[in-house]
C-alpha positions as CSV (number, residue, x, y, z in Angstrom):
1,M,-14.3,-5.9,68.3
2,A,-10.9,-6.7,66.7
3,D,-12.1,-4.9,63.5
4,E,-12.7,-1.7,65.6
5,L,-9.5,-1.7,67.6
6,D,-7.0,0.9,66.7
7,V,-3.8,-0.5,68.2
8,D,-1.8,2.5,67.3
9,A,-4.2,4.7,69.2
10,M,-4.1,2.2,72.1
11,I,-0.3,2.4,72.3
12,E,-0.4,6.2,72.1
13,R,-2.8,6.2,75.1
14,F,-0.3,4.1,77.1
15,R,2.5,6.6,76.1
16,E,0.3,9.4,77.4
17,R,-0.4,7.6,80.6
18,A,3.3,6.9,81.2
19,E,4.0,10.6,80.7
20,S,1.1,11.6,83.0
21,V,2.6,9.5,85.8
22,R,6.0,11.1,85.3
23,R,4.4,14.5,85.6
24,R,2.1,13.6,88.5
25,N,2.4,15.8,91.5
26,L,3.1,14.2,94.9
27,P,0.1,14.8,97.1
28,P,0.6,16.2,100.6
29,V,1.1,12.9,102.3
30,G,3.9,11.7,104.6
31,G,5.4,8.6,106.0
32,D,4.2,5.2,104.8
33,E,1.5,6.7,102.6
34,R,4.1,8.8,100.8
35,K,6.3,5.7,100.3
36,L,3.3,3.7,98.9
37,F,2.3,6.5,96.6
38,I,5.8,6.8,95.1
39,E,6.1,3.0,94.7
40,Q,2.7,2.8,93.0
41,A,3.7,5.7,90.6
42,Q,6.9,3.8,89.8
43,F,5.0,0.6,89.0
44,D,2.4,2.6,87.0
45,F,5.1,4.3,84.9
46,Q,7.0,1.1,84.3
47,D,3.8,-0.8,83.2
48,F,2.5,2.0,80.9
49,A,6.0,2.6,79.4
50,M,6.6,-1.1,78.7
51,I,3.2,-1.4,76.9
52,S,3.8,1.8,75.0
53,D,7.1,0.3,73.7
54,A,5.6,-3.0,72.7
55,E,5.5,-4.3,69.2
56,V,1.8,-5.0,68.5
57,S,0.2,-7.5,66.2
58,L,-3.5,-8.3,65.6
59,D,-3.9,-11.6,63.9
60,G,-7.2,-13.5,63.6
61,G,-8.7,-11.6,66.6
62,M,-5.6,-12.2,68.8
63,L,-3.9,-9.1,70.1
64,T,-0.2,-9.8,70.8
65,L,2.1,-7.4,72.6
66,T,5.8,-8.3,72.3
67,I,8.0,-6.6,74.8
68,D,11.8,-7.2,74.6
69,L,13.1,-7.3,78.2
70,R,16.7,-8.2,77.2
71,A,19.4,-5.8,78.2
72,A,20.4,-3.4,75.5
73,D,23.8,-5.1,74.9
74,D,22.3,-8.6,74.4
């Protein structure tokens, strides 16, 4: 499987997913359902964006995603 994995394509798919979440239309829901939908969209965007920004390495069949969570001024 590791020989077949295109990590650059995987990262690009996560970039596309993050952008899709950003462009996602809000369905006609209100109240608590609306709040939950918005919260889930925020989590989806955050997760997809973080993975799309990760540094990726594939060594000996081990896929490693490194995500720097330090503040920009650190």
